[in-house]
C-alpha positions in Angstrom: -22.8 -13.9 -16.4 -22.7 -12.7 -20.1 -20.1 -10.0 -20.7 -19.3 -8.2 -23.9 -15.6 -7.8 -24.4 -14.6 -5.2 -27.0 -11.6 -3.5 -28.6 -11.5 -0.1 -26.6 -10.4 1.8 -29.8 -13.1 0.0 -32.1 -16.1 -1.2 -30.2 -17.3 -2.9 -33.2 -14.6 -5.5 -32.7 -16.4 -7.4 -29.9 -17.6 -10.7 -28.7 -19.9 -12.2 -26.0 -18.3 -14.2 -23.3 -19.8 -16.4 -20.4 -17.8 -15.3 -17.3 -17.9 -16.7 -13.8 -18.2 -13.7 -11.4 -15.2 -14.1 -8.9 -15.0 -11.7 -6.0 -11.8 -13.0 -5.0 -10.2 -11.9 -8.4 -8.9 -8.6 -8.6 -8.9 -8.3 -12.4 -11.0 -9.7 -15.1 -9.4 -12.8 -16.9 -10.2 -13.8 -20.5 -8.5 -16.5 -22.6 -5.7 -14.8 -24.6 -7.1 -16.0 -27.8 -10.4 -14.2 -27.5 -8.7 -11.0 -26.5 -6.5 -11.4 -29.5 -9.5 -11.9 -31.6 -10.8 -8.5 -30.8 -7.6 -6.8 -31.1 -6.9 -6.2 -27.5 -3.1 -5.2 -27.1 -0.7 -6.4 -24.4 0.3 -3.2 -22.3 2.3 -5.0 -19.6 2.3 -7.9 -17.3 1.4 -8.6 -13.6 2.1 -11.4 -11.2 -0.7 -13.2 -9.6 -1.3 -15.5 -6.9 -3.3 -18.5 -8.1 -5.8 -20.6 -6.1 -3.2 -23.5 -5.9 -0.7 -21.0 -4.2 1.6 -20.8 -7.2 2.6 -17.3 -8.5 2.5 -16.9 -12.1 3.0 -13.8 -14.4 0.5 -12.9 -17.3 0.1 -10.3 -19.7 -2.4 -7.5 -19.2 -4.1 -5.0 -21.6 -7.2 -2.6 -21.7 -10.5 -3.8 -23.0 -14.0 -2.4 -23.0 -16.2 -4.6 -20.9 -20.1 -4.3 -20.9 -22.5 -6.2 -18.5 -26.2 -5.3 -19.0 -26.3 -1.6 -19.6 -23.2 -0.7 -18.1 -19.8 -0.4 -19.8 -16.4 0.6 -18.9 -12.6 0.2 -20.0 -10.8 -2.2 -17.6 -7.5 -3.6 -17.2 -7.8 -7.4 -18.1 -5.5 -10.4 -17.9 -4.5 -12.4 -21.0 -5.4 -15.9 -19.5 -4.5 -19.5 -20.5 -6.5 -20.8 -23.6 -8.2 -23.4 -21.3 -9.1 -20.9 -18.4 -12.7 -20.3 -17.4 -13.3 -16.5 -18.0 -13.6 -14.7 -14.9 -15.1 -11.3 -14.2 -12.9 -9.7 -11.3 -14.0 -7.0 -8.6 -12.0 -4.1 -10.2 -14.0 -4.5 -13.5 -17.4 -4.9 -11.4 -16.5 -1.8 -9.5 -15.8 0.3 -12.8 -19.1 -0.8 -14.0 -20.8 0.2 -10.9 -21.8 -3.2 -10.0 -21.5 -5.4 -6.9 -22.4 -9.0 -5.8 -25.4 -9.6 -3.9 -24.6 -12.7 -2.2 -28.2 -13.6 -0.9 -29.8 -13.4 -4.2 -26.8 -14.5 -6.1 -27.0 -11.7 -8.6 -25.4 -8.4 -9.6 -26.7 -5.2 -8.3 -25.8 -1.5 -8.5 -23.0 -0.4 -6.3 -23.8 2.5 -3.9 -21.1 5.1 -5.2 -19.8 7.7 -2.9 -18.0 11.0 -3.3 -16.9 12.1 0.1 
């Protein structure tokens, strides 16, 4: 899935990233060098349980993410340089998108204000 990752303060600093949509990932993870390239700043860190069962701590920061016509600011993980970029469920929800498992595509999320 193509995503645009941009500096939230200067959206002209952006790049296109091919991401794997991962409904098991809470946050979106992008290799650190790509986030640094567009000037995304580290604002903290979080501990994550990995697929292999290990727990690792990674830096996080806010970036502007665009998929299709939808865009939003989201917390992103500064991943290892060799990591596959992952589009996580929190970012998808902020974009108003969800995975359609039958079609294997993203579709608009039905939003509620109850």
